[in-house]
C-alpha positions in Angstrom: 46.7 180.0 105.9 49.4 179.1 106.1 49.6 177.3 102.9 48.2 180.3 101.0 51.0 181.7 102.5 53.5 179.5 100.9 52.0 180.0 97.6 52.6 183.5 97.9 56.2 183.4 98.7 57.1 180.6 96.3 55.0 183.1 93.5 56.7 186.1 94.6 60.4 183.6 94.8 59.3 182.7 91.1 58.3 186.0 89.7 62.5 187.7 90.5 63.9 184.1 89.0 62.2 185.1 86.3 63.9 188.4 86.2 67.1 187.8 87.1 66.8 185.1 84.2 65.9 187.2 81.5 68.8 190.1 82.9 71.0 186.7 82.6 69.4 186.6 78.6 70.3 190.3 77.8 73.7 190.2 79.0 74.3 186.5 77.7 72.9 188.2 73.8 76.0 190.5 73.9 78.6 188.1 74.6 80.5 187.4 71.2 81.8 183.9 69.8 84.9 184.9 71.1 83.5 185.7 74.6 81.6 182.4 75.2 85.2 180.2 74.5 87.2 182.2 76.9 88.4 180.0 80.1 86.5 181.2 82.9 87.6 181.4 86.5 87.0 177.5 87.1 90.0 175.8 85.9 89.0 173.9 82.7 85.6 175.5 81.5 85.0 178.3 79.1 82.2 181.2 79.9 79.4 178.6 78.3 80.2 175.7 80.1 79.3 178.2 83.2 76.7 179.0 81.7 75.5 176.5 81.0 75.7 174.8 84.8 73.4 177.8 84.8 70.7 177.0 82.7 70.7 173.1 83.6 70.7 173.3 87.5 66.1 172.6 87.9 67.8 169.4 85.6 69.4 168.4 88.1 67.9 165.7 90.7 69.2 163.7 93.5 69.4 160.8 91.6 71.3 162.2 88.4 73.5 163.5 90.5 74.7 159.9 92.1 74.5 158.5 88.5 77.2 161.1 87.3 79.2 160.9 91.1 78.9 157.0 90.2 80.4 157.2 86.4 83.0 160.1 87.3 81.0 162.4 85.2 81.6 164.7 88.2 
């Protein structure tokens, strides 16, 4: 019983995630080249860097974080 509840909750979460990704995509489609290159609130980052950070989070693993930290990429 608990396993099916967890699967249902996960499905609901992924539904929300996909909805938010679509909304973000709709917003990003409206950006001009100038908008993409505008400085972000994060020092040294442009809007394009922030967007890349947002959409790459599913690729990050503990191993990649440690490797990036060790090589000075973060």
